[in-house]
N, C-alpha and C positions, 0 to 999 in steps of 0.2 A: 776433395778429401773425401777416401774412399772410408766407410767404418766394418769394421768385420764383427758379422753376426756370429758368437758361439752361444748366444742363446736364441729360442722363439720369443719373437713378439707378433703377436695376432690378434687381429681384430676382427672378433667373434661376431655372427650373420647378426645377431640385436644387440652383442658387447663387444667391447674391447677386453681381452683377456690375455695377461701378460704371463705365461709361467716362467716361475722362479723358483727358487729355495725359501722356506718358513723363514717368517721375525725368530730372531731369537727373544728369550722371557727379556735381555735387558736391550733391546734395539740401539744399536750405533747411531750416531750424526756421521754424516760423511758430507766433504764442502760440493756442493754446488754451483755450476757455473752454466745457467740453461738460459740461449737467448730466446727473445720471443717469437713465439712459432705455432703451430696448430696445437691444440691442445693434446688428440689421441699422440705425435710425436713426442711432447713434452711427457707424458705419463709412460709412455714404451721406454723414455730413458732412466725414468725415477725406478721405473722396474728392472731395467736392469743395473744399474748401479748398488739398488739395497738390497735383491736378491726376493722383495716382497711380493706377491701375487695382486695380483692391480684389474678390477673390473669395473668397465662402465660402457653400458648402453651404447652404441655408435649413434644412435637416431637424435643421443642428448649432445654429444663431444663433436659429431661431426661438424665441423664448420668453424669453431668457434676456437678463440685464439687465445694463446693461454700470455702471461708478460714474463720477459725476463726476468730471474731467480738465480738468485748471488746471495751463498754465505754455506752455513753450516745446517744443517735439519736430520734431523730423522726423515724415513719415508712418509709418514702420516703428516708432516711438518713440510716437508717439499708440497707433497700433494696439496693440502692446503691454500697455500702460495699460491701455488698455478691457479687453481679455481676461486682466487680473489674476482672480485666480483661479474661472477657469471654465473650466478645466480645458480649453483650448483654445491653439492656436500659432499665428506665423507665420513663413511662408518667403517667400523670391520662387521664381517659378515664370515664367520667361521674364523679362519688365518686370513682372510684375504682384506684389502681395503678397497670398498665398493664406494664407484662414485653414481650418485645421482641427483634429482631433482630437491633442493632444501625444503625440510619440512612435510614430504611426499609421505605420508601413508600407506601406501600399495606399494613404494618400491620394494623394500626386500624380499617379497617373494619372488617377484621377477629377479632382481640379484641374486639369490639364491638359486636360479635355475640357473643362469647365466656361470654363474661359478663354476656350476658344474661342464660348462660348453669345451667341446673340446679343440675350439680353435672356430677359425674364420673362414667359411665355405667360400669368400668372394677372394680371400687373399692366399695364393699358392707360395708357401715357405718349399724355397728351390732347393733340390735336394732329398726329399722325400714324400712320398706319397700320402703318408697319416700326418692328419690334421692337428693342427696343436702341439707338434712334437716338433722339435729343432733335428736337423740331419746329425745324424750319429757318426762321428770320424770323418767328416767333409768338413772344412771349411768353406762359407758361402761369404762371400765380400757383397757390400751392398752399399750402392750409387744414391743417396736419398735426393730429396726433390731440393732439399737443404745446398747441396753439394752441385746439382746443377745449377742454379742459380748464382752461387760464389763463383761458381767457375767462367760464368759467363759464356757458358756454353749457346749455340745456336742451334744444333744441329744433333742427333743423334749418337752421329758419326765421329761427332769433335766429344761426345761425353764418353764413349768407348775407347777412342786411342790415348788415351790418357792413363789407360790400365798399365803397367809394368807387365802384365801376362800377355797381352796382344803385341802380335806383331804383326808392321804394317805393309808387309809383301801381299800378295795376293790380288782379287779384284777388287778394284779401287779407282775413283776418278783420275788420283796423281798416280797409276802404276799401268793405265791404259792406254797402248798405244807405246809405251816404251819399256815395260817388262813382260816377261812370257812366263815367267818363273811362278809357280804355286797356283797355276791356272788364271793369273789374270790377262790373258786375251780372250777368255772366256763375258768379255765384258764390255760388248758392244754400244751397252746405254749408258755408261762411267755410272754406272751403283756403288755404292759402299759396304763393305763387310766388314766381320772380324776375324782375326785369326790365332784363336788362342792358342800358347805355349809355340804358335811359328809351327803347326801341326798341318796345314789348310784349313780355308775357310770352310769347306765340305766336312771338316771333320768338328766341327762347333755348333750346337745345336742350338738355335737361335728361337726361344720362344716366345709368343705374345700372349702372356699372363696364363701361362703354361699350355696355347696350344700354336701348334706351328702354323706359318704362314706361309702362302705360297714367293715360290724362291724364283728367282731372277738371275738373270745372267743366260747365256748358250747353257741351254739342256739341265737350266737351273742350278746353277754351279755355288751358288750362294743366297743369304737371304739377305736382300738391299735394305740396309738399315735408312739409307735418307729419305725411305714413306712414311715412315714413321714419324710422326710430328712431338718436339719433344715437348709443346705445350702441354702434349695427353699426360705426360708419362709423371707416376707420382716416384717409384724409383727404377732400379736395375738390380734384380741382383745375379752373382755373375758363381757359379761352382765351377771348378777349374780342377774337378776331377774325371776319372771317366765316368758315366751311369747311364749305359746303354742298357742296364739293368733295371732303370724306372723310367727310363723315355724312350728308349729302343734304341734306332740307327742313327749314325752321325754323331750322337754321345763320347766320341772320342778324347777328345781333351777337354771336351768339358759343356758346362751349359750357362748359356746367359739366357734370362727372363726377365721380357720387361714388360712392368708393371701399368698399368694406365690408372691414372686420379678417378676412379671410380665411386668414390664417397664424397669428391666436391658439390659444396652448399655455395653460393653467393654468386658471383661476377668477378672477372678477373681479366684485363688484358694487357698486352704487351707488345711494345713497338720499338724495334732496333735496330740502328743502322752501324756501318763499322766502313772501313777504307781500310788499306795499306799501299805503298809502292807502286804506281804505275796507277794505270783508269781499271784499279779491281775495288768492287766496293759491296757491299751485300747488305739488304732490307729485312727483316724477317717484321713479320706481324700475324698475333698469336690471340685467342681470346677462346677463354672457357666459362660457359657458364653450368650450374647443376643446384636442383630442387629436388628437395625431400618430402614426404609425405606421411603418414603414418603406417602404411604397409608398405613403403617403396622408396624409391629415389632414380631419377632421372639424371645424366650428364652430357654435354653434348660441348666439343672442344674444336678450333675448327684455327689454321694454319697457312698460311702466306707466307715463302722463303725465295729468295730471289738473290741470286749473287754471280757478275761479272766473271768472263773469261780473263782468266792470268796470261797475258800475250808473254810469248817468250823471249821478246825485246827490251821485255824488261826485266829478265833476271838475268847477269851475264853470264853463269852457267849451262844454259840452255841453249848449249851450242854443240856443233861437231869441232870446234877447233879449240882443242882443250891447251894450246901452247901456251896461254895465258896464265894456268893453273900447273905447268910445270906438266903437263901429258902432249902426247900428240896432236898432231893435225889428220880429222879424219874427213875431213870433209872430200868432196868427192867431182868428180868431171861433168856432172850435172848442174848446168848455169848458164846462165843466158849472157852473153852468147855461150855457145859452148863447144865443143870440142871435138874436133874429127881425129880419127882411127884410121891408120891406111897403113897397112903394110907393117903390122905392129908399134906403128910411131903415133906420137899426139903431135897432132896441130892445131894449136888455139885461135879459134874464129878472136879478129878483134872486133872491140866496140865501139860505138857509133856510127854501125850503115850498116843499111837493110838487107844484105845479102844478093842484093840484084847484079850487082856490081863489082861482087867480089874476084879478085884474081887469085890462083894460086901461091903469085908472090906475097900476098899481102899477109898469108898464115903465119905463125912463129912455131917455127918445127921444134920439137921438143919439149912445149911449154904446156899448159892443162890449163885449162880458164875451173876454176877451182869453186863449187855452190855447198851452199850450207843447210839442210836439208830444214834445219829448226827455222829460217829464215822466213817472216810472216807467217808464223803456228802459233797457236796456245799450249802452254805447261797446264793447265787446267780447264775445262768447260765453262760455257757459262751455263746455271742451273737457275730451274724456276718452277714451283712446286705448290699444289694444293692440296692439304690435306684435311680429313673431316674424322673423326673421332665420334663414336655415339653409344651411351648405353645404359639399358634401362634395366628394373630390378621390378617386382612386383609380389608381394605374400598374397595367395590366395590358399587360405585355409591353412593346414601344414604344410602346405609346397609353397617353396618360393619357386618362380621362376625367372631367368634372366636371359636377356641378350645383347651381345657386342656387335657393335661395323666399324669397320678401319677402312677408310677410300680414298685413295690419292692419286692425283695426274701432275706426273713431271715430264717437262719441256728439256731439253741439253742442244748445245750446241757446241762443236769445236772447230779449230780449223787444225786439221792434223797433218803430220810429216806424210809428207806425198807417198804413193802408193806408185806413181807412176813415174817415175825413175828406173829405167832402161833403154838401153841401146837401141838405137834406129838406124835400118838399114837406107843406105838411099841411091838408087841407083840413078847411072847414066841419062835415063831419060827425063830425070826430073829438072828441069830447066836453070834449077840453081844449085843444082850438081857440080861439086868443086874436085878435082883431082889433084892433092896435093902431087902423088909421083908419077902420074902422067901415064898410068896402065890402064885407064877407060875400065877399072873393075869398082863392084861399088862400096861403099865407105861407110864407117861409123861412125854417127851422130850421138853425140852425150848432151843433150837438151834438158833444159828444164820448163814443163810446159808452162808454168804460170805465169808467165810471163804472158800469154796467150788467152787460157781457159780463166785466171785469176785463183786464187787460193782454192784448193781441196777443203769441203765444207761437210762435215759431217753432224748430222741432224737429226732429231726425232722427240718420239716420246714413250714414258712409259702408264701405263694404266693398272692398279692393282687394286683388290676390294677381299678382305675377308672378314668375314662373321663367325660368330658362335653363338648359338642357341642354347637353352637346355633347362633343365629343373633340380633341385634340390630340395631335400627334404631329411626330417630327425625322426629313426624312430629309435625311441628311447634311447639308449647312448650310441648308438650306432650314426651316421650318417651315410645319405647313400645320394650320388649325380647321376644324371645321364645328361650328355648332349651332342650336339652335330654342330658339324661346322665346314665351312667351305672355304675356299682361295682362289684368286685366279688373278694373274699378274699377264698382260702383252707390254711388249718390246717391238717398239720401231725404229727401226735404223736407216739411217738415209746418207749415202756417200756420192758427193754430186764434183762437177769439176773436173773427171779424174779421163785420161787418153781413153779413148776407142780406138784398139791397134788394129781394127781389124778395119776401120773407116782410114786410119791413120797411112795403113798402107796403100790404100786406094788414094790417097790427095798426094803423098809422095811418088806413087807413082804414075799422078797425070802430068803430063807434057803442057798442058795451057799454061802457060804463066800465070792468067788472070785466076788461074785455078788450082792451081798445083801448090802444096804445103812446102813453107820455107825455112829450112832450119839453120839457115846462114848468117841467120840477123841478129840485130841483138832486143828481138820479142818486138808484138807487133808485127812483124814484117807479109805475114798472110793474111788474104783477103779474108773480112770476119766472116762471111759467111761458109768459108770450109773452114776456120776455125769454129764455128759452131757447129759443124755436119760431125768434128770429129771429139764434142764432149758426150764424154758418155756420163753412167754412174752404176751403185752398187748400191742394191734395198735388199732390208733382211726385216721378218716378221719372226717374233716367237711367242707361243702361250704356254704357261705353265700352269697347269690347276691341278684343286686338290680338291677331297669331298673326304666327310669319314664320319665315325658316331665313335662315340667312347661310353662308357659306363665305370662306375667306382663305386666301391663300400669301405667305410670306416669305423674302427671303432672296437673295444676292447674283448679278450677272449675269456680270460678270468684273472684274479688277482694273485700277485706276488708282495711277500713283505715289501719289497723297492716298490712296486706300484703295481700295476697295470699293465699285464701282457697285451698290447695292441695290434692289430693285423690289418693290412691296407690290401684288397685285391680288387682287380677292373681288366675290364677284355678292351681294346680298340681294332679298329678295321678301319683303313684309308685305301684310297683309292688317286693313285699319281700318272699325268699324262703331261705328255711334252711333244708339240709339232713345232716344227717350222719351215718358213720358205724363203728361200730368196730368188731376188730377179736381177739379175746380170746383162747391164749393155756395156759391155768394157771390152768382148774378144771376139764379139761376133755382127752382123751384119744387121740380126735383129735381136730384141732382146732375148733373153734366156731366163726360162724360170724351171726353176727347182725344188721340187717337194723333200725335205730330209728325210731323210729313210733311219724312223727313229721303232723300238722297240715296241708294243701293244702297251696300253693302259698297265702301269703296275700298282698288284693287287697286293694288300698289307696286311695280314689281320697278326695280332698280338694277344700273351695274355699274360699278367705280371701279379707278384704279391710281395707284400714286405709286410716282416716282424722285427718290432720291438721291443725285448724284452730289458725292463730295469731290476737288474741283480741286487741293486744298492740305490735307495734315496733318500726321502724325508723319512720314510717312519723307522728304518734298519740303520740311518746313516751312523759309524761310526771311526775313530781316530784311523787316519789314512782311506776310506772307503766313505764319504760324503757322497759320491754318485758311481756307480756303475754301471752302464748300459751296452747293451750289442742289440744290432740293427741287422737284420737277414734279407735276401732281398734278389729275386732270379725275376726272370721277364722271356719268353720261349716267341720270336717271330717266324712268323712265312709267309716268302717271298714268293709270288705269282714267277718272277722271271729269274729266281733264284736256287731257294729251297730254303730251308728252316736252320735257322742259330737260334743258341741260347746262354744267354749270359749271368753271371752270379755276381754280387756284389755283396761284402759283408763289411761291418765297420763299429767301432768299442772308442767309448769314451769312457774315462776313467779321469774324476774329482776327488785327487786324494785330501784336500784340505781346502778351504773356501780359497778363492781367486786365482786354482790353478788347476788347470783340466787338460790332461794329455789325448793323443786321439790318433787313431790311425783307421786303415781304410785298403781294402783291396777289391781288386772287379775285373771283370771280362769287358771291351765292347767291341762292336761289330761298324762296319759302315759299307754298305750293297753299292756297288759301282755305277756312278750313273747313267743317266742315258747315253750322255757323249760318251762317256767311256766304253758304252756298249756297240756303239755306232760301226758298221761294218760297210757302210754304202760308200760306191766307187769317189764319191765327193769327201772322204775323208782321206784320203791315201796321197801320198806323196814320195816321189823317190827322186831323187836328182845327185849332181854328183860335185864334189864342192874339194878343195886343196886345203883339209884343213892343218894349222898347226901342230909339229911334230918336233919336238928338239931331239928325239934319236933316228930323224930321217935324214937321210942327206938333202940339203936345200933347205931344211927347217919345214917342210909339209909333207905330208900326204893325200893325195888322194884319194877321195874317199865317196863311197855309194852311200847315200844317206836314205833311211827308212823312218818317215812318217807317216802317222795313223794311229790305228791301236791294236795292240795285240788281239789276237782270235782268243787266246786262251786266257784273259785279262779276268780277275776275278776278285772277290771282297777282299774287305781290309780289317784284321784282326787287329787285338791291341789286348795288352794287360797295362795296370796301375795301382800303385801301391802308393798310399802316401802316410806320412805320420810328422806330426804337430804336437804343438804346445803351446797353448793360453794362458797370458800372468793379470792379472789385475789384483796387484797387493796391498791389503787393507793398507799397508803402512806408507804407502805411496799414494794416496787418493786422486783419481783424474788420469793416472798411470794406465795405461792397456800396452798387452805386448803379442803378438800372436806368430808363432813363424810356423810353417809346412815344408816340409821335405819331401819330393813325388820324385818318384823312379817310373817314364813308361817304356813299356817297349814295345813296338810298335811293326806289325812283320805284316808284310802284302802289300806293303803302303803302294795305292797306285800314284805314279810321278810320270812326269813329262821330261826326259832326258836332253830334250832338245837347246832349252836353255845352257846347257855347258858344252856343247860340240867344241868352242876355240879350245878347251881345257879338257877333251876327253882323251886325246893322246897322250898330254902330259902329265896326267894322273891313272896311270894304267891300273893301279893297285885299286881303285875306286870305280872304273869304267872298265877295265880289261873285257868283261864280261860278255860287256855290249861288243866288241871287236871283234871281228871274225878277218886276220889278217892274212889268210889264207884262202881266198872267195875262188872256187870252179870259175870257169868261165861259163859253163851253161847258166848259172845264177846270176851271173850279171846280164848276159845276152837276155836273160828271161824279163827281168828290171828294167831293160832299155825300150823293150817288145811293150811292155804295161803302159797302156793308156794313160795311167797316172807317174809317168817318167815326165821329167821337165828337162831339157836340154839347155844348160843355162852356159855354160862355155864350149861346148861345141867339143869335148871331149868322145873320144873314143873309148868301148869296152875295155882296149886294152889298158889303157891307163890306170884302169883302178887296181887298187891295191888294198884295199880294206873296204871292209861292209861295217857299218857303222847301224848298231839297232836304236835309234831315238824315238820310237815309238811309247806313246801314252800303254806303261805296262805295270805291272806290281813289280816295284822292289823293295826287293827280301823285308829288310830291317830299316826300322829306324829305332833307336836307342837314345832318349833324353832322360837327366837327368840334373835338380835342381833344388834353389829352397828360394821361399817365397817369405817377406819378412815383412810385416805390420807393425807400426806403433806410434802410438799418440799421446801426448801427455796433456790433460788439460787443467784448471785450473781458474778462481776470478781472481780480477784482475783490474785496476782502475774504473772501478764501479761496470765492468763488465765483466765479459768470456773470454780470456787469452786460450791459446788451442797451437801446440806445434806438433807436426811426427811426418813420417814418412813411409812410404812406402814401395815396396824391390823385389826384382826378380833375378837371382843370379843361377846361369846356367854352369853348371862345371863340366857338362859332358852333353854332349849330341853330336851321334854317331850312326852315319849311314852305311851297310851293305848291298850293293847292290841286286848279290843273289845272297843267298842263305848259304853258299859256301864261299863268296869273297872276303878277303878282309875288308874289315869294316873301318871307316876314316873318319876322324874328327869334324866335323864340321860346324861347330860353334864359334859363332866371332869370323864368318865370311860373308860376303856377297851373296845375298838370295837367301839368307838365311838370320834367327835372330843373333844377337848379340850377343856377351857374355852376361854386361848389366844393364839393367834398365830400372833408374828409381823417378822418384817423385815426392818430393819432400813439398811442407807448407806451413804455414803458420800464420795464425790470423788470431783477430779481436774485435768482438762486436759488444754491442748493446743493445737498448731497444730503437737507437735512432742512428748510430753510424756504425760502419762496420769495413775493415779492412782484409783482405785476404792477399796474402802474395804465396806464391809456387815455385819450384825450382823443378826443371826437368834434366834427366841426364842421359845421356844414350854411349855405352864405352866403345872407344876404339875395337877395330875389324879390323880383317886381313879381305885384299879382294883377289880373290883366286881365278876369279873367270876371265884372267886374261893372261899372256904368256906368261910375262915376267908378273910376282904378283907384288902388289903394292900396299902397303897401309895405311889405312884410312882412322882419319883424327876423330877423337872423342867428340859430341855435339853437346852440349849444356845450353839451355835458353830457361829465362825466366817470365811467369806472368803477373798480373799484380790486376787487384780490383778494389774499387773503394766504393762504397756505397751508402745510403741516407735513406731512413723511412721518414716520411713524414707525414705523420699519423693526421686523419681529416678527424670532424670534431665528430661528438657522441653518432653513432649510427651515418656516418658518414664514409667516402669514400677513404684510402689509404694510399699512400703515393711511397713507390719504392724508387730511385733513380741510382743507375751504376754507372761507372765509368770500368769497363776493361780493357787491358790491352795484354795482349798477347805477343810473346818474344818481345820482351820489352826492350833489349837492344838493339834487335835486330840483325839476329848474330845470323849469317850465312852459311848453309850446311857445309859440310868438310868435303873439300875435293874429294869425289869418285871417279877414276877411268872407268865409264860405264857403254864401253863399247860391246856390241852384241855381233856383231862380225857384219852389221850393214851402216848401223847409225851409232851416234853417240852423244853421252851427253855428261854434265860434269857434275853430278848429284847423283845420291841415290834416293828415289821416291819410296824405296820401303822403310827408311829409318830418318828421313828428314822432312821438315815441308818447305817447298817451295814461297810459299806465300809471306816469310817475313813477318818483321810488326805488323800487325795488326790491332788498329783500334777501336773502339766501339762502344756507343753511349745505347741504355739501355734505360726505359720507363714500364712500368706496370702499377697499374693501379688496380686495386680491390675494393671490392664492395662488399 
């Protein structure tokens, strides 16, 4: 369940401060249905509902549990009910309700000072740099700790994948090796990412408590969510709005800020185990411990997670043969036994023989032995992770020192679809050579080497560390902070059991029957030593590192009738670098080592300012103007490898009456090209000829010379974003909340790779015409043929080329997206507990793309490789202090598959989730136990059929919009001391 945050709820350095509207002379009672929870969480909810300001020293409330509270209360009455049995009391200080120790005579001065604080220096409210203020004009959605526990999530990526604003395309463990769209192929370590609005993972800025973590994937393509332990997460705040004016590059689609449990006290341990159909299981153990003393606190969290691989054999749609679903059969002639091609004709090799006594008459002319590349492979990898988070905070006089460290180590292993599927030439010198036509010429043999070498195996590890250390202080009504940060992520990936083509060529040319390679049997027909001699490998190592420093200050400038004008100013500096190395033993007689050619470390400096102007507020409110606030922000950044960019943002929030807020925002955003976008080394280029489907060509295809690599003229991406929304919480319907946000994004010069649409390019000239040269000169074609990057796949001469297709990574001029976010909840007391129903969803009214500024735009919303028109998640829950039930429904609307020559409709997909939980309270001072049974995809609904043919392989579902896991059942036990 996701909660919208229309107001600020802040934990102040020495106090919890929740800023809301003042109490009226005759305070009305509201219906509350608060579950048992941390006291700070319950107090924030009372403040939000009642509009009262509540102040509580965090040293008193941290780690304190509040009981469940249900009924009609004033704000003060609700707080008193929450404090039952806590040895705390509530009193009035000015217009605020202040929580403190019962009968503590020294409490009042400290509380009065805390009530003037502007906010918590520890917890960042995403969407503003001004402490104690809510983002003006922009919506912020929050996934709380309670949401995480109710959802039965084991990992950070599971938490975020249920967001309606998130699109599953791009780098992810389910898309790696299947899709090349949205940079999915840059994920050799099978990490996980988030892709807000479907604009690309590199267009969503991920923060770890306000700081940038190191990036993962090839050249730092995405922030790897799989390394962040869910055990250590307090909440996740999502700002689905352009925010480069506040946070800099990458915040085009929005910001995801993962906030750790830095105020936790006590000890908690969680054990979880789960399983799905097939040999697919999951185990998780997490623990967190925290302590506090008079001037500081410390927290340490550890998590272990292990999940088995999901075998393709356990999912019927993981196949090249789509006939059972009404699709084509995309199996190829790479099988064991194989198929001989001679004179353009196939001759199937019969099974059940070793190729030593095979005669031409034994072959089956006109027949092909078909093989499924998914046979013996995995859809999802095996994952194993250790993660550690440490936080420490210490006051030293007027200064507070703090430090955070996150470390993670993840191992993965997968049996991928083979890359060694290529026809092999066998000449008459091979002692097992068979000549079907009697010409004595070499023949082509299509053969699957997995029968000899075993399945190809991709395995590796990821090691990451990130840390922040700094100081903060309060200078009068101003707060200042300075910190330094670092991040490092190492990735190693090894692909073994592949064919070394150079060694194979020698073995095929060998004339000795005892040592020559035999491709004419049913597998295992070759000398084991010869098989071992052709065993190749491909290893890669990537390192992304970042280091930086930042300083900021914020506070009031002067007072207006509506409140104080407040400002935040700051500066940042960071350096980023990426290094890569690849070692291949696949095409040469000796291993070939390649240092990837990347630019020098990138140096980035930035300065920003944000201004909050409260025109109407508590002191000068009037009918129709309960509250009116304006925010202005701007940021200037300089990149050592590009130049300077400036981005502004403006926001407006207007509350004409209690419970009604209208808001809007405008801003520009920017993303610098990634290291991989700028790479121009020879290893990045590939030119090849391929007959692409063309409905307008005789014969239905056009022979095209395809260019791959990076466009040398590649530049930055720029975007403009508008939002407008309304938040409603009517007094006549207590417990009801509604939030709607309209968004409009114009994203120009977007960096995109059109190669994933090669088989659809000629069929859509209105979209891709700017990439096609249908009259290439003979000189240009000859130059590409002569280039070392040219790969001759079919032996076609230059004269056969009828077009050149520029499928390089490049700035595809314009993407325009428009839609509506909706979130609604209704809660009320029921049957001695709390009931809530709600739904959140995103409707895309339009998503258009134009390859160049001059080309006509075409709608791509609701098509394969892009977000669907509608994503919804609804929920219903009931809980009291002992038992809970949570149910959710997830819906992805149907869409069109235009990535194949004849478009097809893809059905919608709806799944249900369920959790049943019980809280077994321990004796006074003893541990408490929470047990939960979680079922995701309750009815084991298969993904809808999709013809996922990419030109070489196929699969029968779309990993961008569906999961292959199926029904997953888990049990979880959490003990708290």
